[in-house]
C-alpha positions in Angstrom: 185.0 -16.8 48.7 181.7 -17.7 49.0 179.8 -16.5 46.2 176.0 -15.8 46.9 173.0 -15.7 44.6 169.3 -14.7 45.4 166.1 -15.2 43.9 161.9 -15.1 44.2 161.6 -11.8 45.0 159.0 -9.6 42.9 155.5 -7.6 43.0 153.3 -8.6 45.3 150.3 -7.1 47.1 149.7 -6.2 50.8 148.7 -9.6 52.4 150.4 -11.8 50.2 153.7 -14.2 49.7 156.5 -14.2 48.8 159.7 -17.3 49.1 163.2 -15.7 48.4 166.1 -18.3 48.0 169.8 -18.2 48.0 172.0 -20.6 46.3 176.1 -20.6 47.9 179.0 -22.1 46.3 181.8 -23.0 48.6 182.0 -26.9 50.8 182.0 -24.3 54.3 178.4 -23.3 53.6 177.4 -25.4 57.1 180.0 -23.6 59.3 177.9 -20.3 58.7 175.4 -18.6 60.1 173.1 -17.0 57.2 171.5 -14.1 57.5 169.1 -12.0 55.3 169.5 -8.7 55.5 167.3 -6.3 53.2 167.9 -2.4 51.9 165.2 -0.3 51.1 165.9 3.2 49.0 167.1 6.3 51.2 167.7 3.6 54.0 170.3 1.8 55.5 170.7 -2.0 55.3 169.1 -4.2 57.7 169.2 -7.2 59.2 165.6 -9.4 58.9 166.3 -13.1 60.1 169.3 -15.3 60.2 169.7 -19.4 60.9 171.9 -20.7 62.2 174.3 -24.1 60.9 172.2 -26.2 63.5 169.3 -24.6 61.8 167.9 -22.2 64.9 166.2 -19.2 63.8 166.8 -15.4 64.6 163.9 -12.7 63.3 163.6 -9.4 64.1 160.7 -8.0 66.0 159.2 -6.9 62.6 159.8 -10.6 60.8 158.5 -12.8 63.8 154.9 -14.1 63.1 154.9 -13.8 59.3 159.0 -14.6 57.9 160.3 -18.6 57.9 164.2 -18.3 57.2 165.4 -21.9 57.0 168.6 -23.5 55.3 169.7 -26.9 53.7 173.0 -27.3 54.5 173.5 -30.3 52.0 172.3 -28.3 48.9 174.1 -25.1 50.2 170.6 -23.0 50.2 169.3 -20.7 52.5 165.4 -19.6 52.2 163.1 -16.8 53.5 159.7 -17.7 53.5 157.4 -14.2 53.7 154.0 -14.2 54.6 151.8 -10.6 55.1 153.8 -8.8 53.7 153.5 -5.1 54.2 154.4 -1.9 51.7 157.3 -1.2 54.8 158.6 -4.9 53.6 159.5 -3.3 50.0 163.6 -3.9 49.4 166.0 -5.4 47.7 167.0 -8.8 49.6 170.3 -10.1 50.5 171.8 -12.9 52.0 174.9 -12.9 54.0 177.4 -15.7 55.7 178.1 -14.5 59.2 181.9 -13.3 59.4 182.2 -12.9 55.7 182.5 -9.7 53.1 180.0 -12.1 50.7 177.2 -10.6 49.4 175.1 -11.1 46.5 173.5 -9.0 44.1 170.1 -9.1 45.7 166.3 -9.8 44.8 163.6 -6.8 44.3 160.8 -7.5 46.7 158.1 -5.0 46.0 154.7 -5.0 48.1 152.4 -3.0 47.1 149.2 -1.3 48.8 
């Protein structure tokens, strides 16, 4: 089972930036499509962005142009660079390997207006 540790969250003003990181254990990291998800209070967890094993990114419409997902297969890490943050981006952010049940504890992102 892959184990995941997210970091990099914090409190930022609207328009600011944050860089989230996810460190994954296991020798099969490079095989997975890695995704970032988020869950705001009272809402269901939602997908934000994914990156294929070869580095091809996919984004929600909301994330396009503001967020950049990337990965380093040698270091077993996936990163979400977030810019132009909005109050509605406030949530706990999680990384998740596709086709697994593995989830970390997440990292809190709070964007003030």
